[in-house]
C-alpha positions as CSV (number, residue, x, y, z in Angstrom):
1,M,14.4,-17.2,19.9
2,P,12.7,-20.6,20.5
3,R,14.1,-23.5,18.6
4,R,12.2,-24.2,15.4
5,P,10.1,-27.3,15.5
6,K,9.5,-29.6,12.5
7,D,6.5,-28.5,10.5
8,P,4.2,-31.5,10.1
9,G,1.8,-29.9,7.6
10,K,2.1,-28.5,4.1
11,P,4.3,-25.3,4.4
12,Q,2.0,-23.1,2.3
13,D,-1.2,-24.1,4.1
14,T,0.4,-23.6,7.5
15,K,1.8,-20.2,6.6
16,T,-1.6,-19.1,5.3
17,Q,-3.2,-20.4,8.5
18,I,-0.8,-18.3,10.6
19,L,-1.3,-15.1,8.5
20,E,-5.1,-15.4,8.6
21,A,-5.0,-16.0,12.3
22,A,-2.6,-13.1,12.8
23,L,-4.9,-10.7,10.9
24,K,-7.8,-11.5,13.2
25,V,-5.7,-11.3,16.4
26,F,-3.9,-8.1,15.4
27,S,-7.1,-6.4,14.4
28,E,-8.7,-7.3,17.8
29,K,-5.8,-6.8,20.2
30,G,-3.5,-4.4,18.3
31,F,0.2,-5.2,17.5
32,K,1.5,-4.8,21.1
33,G,-1.4,-6.6,22.7
34,A,-1.3,-9.6,20.3
35,T,0.8,-12.6,21.4
36,N,2.2,-15.6,19.4
37,E,0.2,-17.8,21.8
38,E,-3.1,-16.2,20.8
39,I,-2.2,-16.3,17.1
40,A,-1.2,-20.0,17.4
41,R,-4.4,-20.8,19.2
42,E,-6.5,-19.1,16.5
43,A,-4.5,-20.9,13.8
44,G,-4.8,-24.3,15.5
45,I,-1.1,-24.9,15.8
46,T,1.6,-24.9,18.5
47,P,3.2,-21.5,19.3
48,G,6.6,-22.7,18.4
49,L,5.6,-23.5,14.9
50,I,5.2,-19.8,14.2
51,Y,8.9,-19.4,14.5
52,W,9.4,-21.9,11.7
53,Y,8.1,-19.3,9.3
54,F,8.6,-15.9,11.1
55,D,11.6,-14.9,13.2
56,S,9.6,-12.3,15.1
57,K,6.2,-10.7,15.6
58,E,7.5,-7.8,13.4
59,A,8.4,-10.2,10.6
60,L,5.0,-11.8,10.9
61,F,3.2,-8.4,10.6
62,N,5.4,-7.4,7.7
63,A,4.5,-10.6,5.8
64,L,0.8,-10.0,6.6
65,F,1.0,-6.4,5.4
66,E,2.7,-7.5,2.2
67,R,0.3,-10.3,1.5
68,R,-2.8,-8.4,2.1
69,S,-1.9,-4.9,1.0
70,Y,-1.7,-3.2,-2.3
71,V,2.1,-3.1,-2.5
72,V,2.8,-6.0,-4.8
73,P,-0.1,-5.6,-7.3
74,L,0.5,-1.8,-7.6
75,T,4.2,-2.0,-8.2
76,N,3.8,-4.8,-10.7
77,W,1.1,-2.9,-12.5
78,L,3.3,0.2,-12.8
79,K,6.2,-1.9,-14.2
80,E,3.9,-3.5,-16.8
81,H,2.8,0.0,-18.0
82,W,6.3,1.6,-17.9
83,E,6.0,3.0,-21.4
84,A,2.3,4.1,-21.2
85,S,1.4,7.8,-21.1
86,P,1.2,9.6,-17.7
87,D,-2.5,10.4,-17.9
88,L,-3.4,6.8,-18.5
89,V,-1.0,5.4,-15.9
90,L,-2.0,7.9,-13.1
91,R,-5.7,7.3,-13.8
92,G,-5.2,3.5,-13.7
93,F,-3.0,3.7,-10.6
94,G,-5.4,6.0,-8.8
95,Q,-8.4,3.8,-9.6
96,Q,-6.7,0.6,-8.5
97,F,-5.4,2.3,-5.3
98,L,-8.8,3.4,-4.2
99,A,-10.5,0.1,-5.3
100,I,-8.1,-1.9,-3.1
101,F,-9.3,0.0,-0.1
102,E,-12.9,-0.9,-0.7
103,Q,-12.1,-4.3,0.7
104,E,-13.0,-4.5,4.4
105,I,-10.0,-6.7,5.3
106,I,-7.6,-4.1,3.8
107,I,-9.3,-1.3,5.8
108,R,-8.9,-3.3,9.0
109,L,-5.2,-3.7,8.3
110,F,-4.8,-0.1,7.4
111,R,-6.5,1.1,10.5
112,L,-4.3,-1.1,12.6
113,L,-1.2,0.2,10.9
114,L,-2.2,3.8,11.3
115,S,-3.1,3.4,15.0
116,E,0.1,1.6,15.9
117,A,2.8,3.1,13.6
118,L,3.2,6.3,15.5
119,R,3.8,4.5,18.8
120,L,5.8,1.5,17.7
121,R,9.0,2.0,15.7
122,P,8.9,-1.5,14.0
123,L,5.5,-0.7,12.4
124,G,6.7,2.7,11.3
125,E,9.6,1.0,9.6
126,I,7.2,-1.5,7.9
127,L,5.1,1.5,6.6
128,S,8.3,3.1,5.3
129,S,9.7,0.0,3.6
130,Q,6.5,-1.2,2.1
131,V,4.8,2.0,1.1
132,Y,7.5,4.6,0.6
133,Q,10.4,2.4,-0.6
134,R,8.3,0.3,-2.9
135,V,5.1,2.1,-4.1
136,I,6.3,5.7,-4.0
137,R,9.8,4.9,-5.3
138,T,8.4,2.9,-8.2
139,L,6.0,5.7,-9.1
140,S,8.9,8.2,-8.8
141,R,11.1,6.2,-11.2
142,Y,8.2,5.9,-13.6
143,L,7.7,9.7,-13.6
144,A,11.4,10.3,-14.0
145,H,11.4,8.0,-17.0
146,Q,8.4,10.0,-18.5
147,A,10.4,13.2,-18.0
148,E,13.3,11.7,-19.9
149,L,10.9,11.0,-22.7
150,G,9.7,14.6,-22.7
151,R,6.2,13.8,-21.7
152,I,6.2,15.8,-18.4
153,R,8.5,18.4,-16.9
154,R,11.6,17.5,-15.1
155,A,11.6,17.8,-11.3
156,D,14.4,18.1,-8.8
157,N,13.1,15.2,-6.8
158,F,10.4,12.9,-8.2
159,D,10.1,11.1,-4.8
160,I,8.4,14.3,-3.5
161,V,6.2,14.4,-6.6
162,A,5.2,10.8,-6.3
163,Q,4.6,11.2,-2.5
164,G,2.3,14.1,-3.2
165,F,0.1,12.0,-5.5
166,V,0.0,9.0,-3.3
167,G,-0.6,11.2,-0.2
168,G,-3.6,12.8,-1.9
169,L,-5.1,9.3,-2.5
170,I,-4.4,8.2,1.1
171,S,-6.1,11.3,2.5
172,F,-9.3,10.3,0.7
173,I,-9.0,6.8,2.1
174,I,-8.5,8.0,5.6
175,M,-11.4,10.4,5.5
176,G,-13.7,8.2,3.4
177,R,-13.0,4.7,4.7
178,A,-10.8,4.6,7.8
179,I,-12.7,7.2,9.8
180,P,-15.1,7.5,7.8
181,I,-16.7,10.9,6.9
182,D,-20.0,10.4,5.0
183,E,-19.4,13.4,2.6
184,V,-16.1,11.9,1.5
185,L,-17.4,8.4,1.4
186,A,-20.2,9.5,-1.0
187,L,-17.7,10.8,-3.6
188,P,-17.4,8.5,-6.6
189,K,-13.8,7.2,-6.8
190,E,-13.8,8.0,-10.6
191,Q,-14.4,11.7,-9.8
192,I,-11.7,11.8,-7.2
193,V,-9.2,10.2,-9.5
194,E,-10.1,12.4,-12.5
195,Q,-9.8,15.6,-10.5
196,M,-6.5,14.6,-8.9
197,V,-4.9,13.6,-12.2
198,A,-6.1,16.7,-13.9
199,V,-4.6,19.0,-11.3
200,F,-1.4,16.9,-11.0
201,L,-0.7,16.8,-14.7
202,A,-1.4,20.5,-15.0
203,G,1.7,21.0,-12.8
204,L,3.8,18.4,-14.6
205,G,2.7,19.4,-18.2
206,V,5.0,18.9,-21.2
207,P,7.2,22.0,-21.7
208,G,6.1,24.4,-24.4
209,K,2.5,23.3,-24.6
210,G,0.4,26.3,-23.7
211,D,-0.7,26.2,-20.1
212,G,1.2,23.0,-19.3
213,A,-1.7,20.7,-19.3
214,V,-1.3,17.3,-20.8
215,S,-4.2,16.2,-23.0
216,P,-5.4,12.6,-22.5
217,S,-4.1,10.1,-25.0
218,P,-6.7,8.8,-27.5
């Protein structure tokens, strides 16, 4: 790894410059095709300065994904609503998830990750650590907590349950935004979320309440 040079600028400003330049270069050249030299040129800095902040191209992409993706706001939102009822939390989670992907810059990053993750192991690991280990695991722990409170049925593996819910949302993002398919793009996100939550909660209903459906909280 090149020796780290002294950073002459404000650290936060320089880091932001690098991340913004990386997004542009990665989206144009792909992960494999992008070079630190091109990113540095786009950012208006020397190539060696990138290593002051990021040990590798993988570390740079990981930081970019975390900064621009939904991971941090979604996990924080779940933690803030830990005691709220499942119907309210799943609706809020679903609406925020879909709303995030209305931003064009997020769609560019998502397309890049989808196209490269199957071919490049480091990006697959980023997808796993950022999406599965953080978003899905946080939702899984929330659902397990709600089961302990008796609000939903217990499950053998809430990771699978959480992955099913998030996976359903991602399928609409892929077909409605990443590809896109006009018929899916035309669906109101409120309708998508309402239908998904209704079906999901019907399968995780509180034991002993009729057909197992959970009525929305007032």
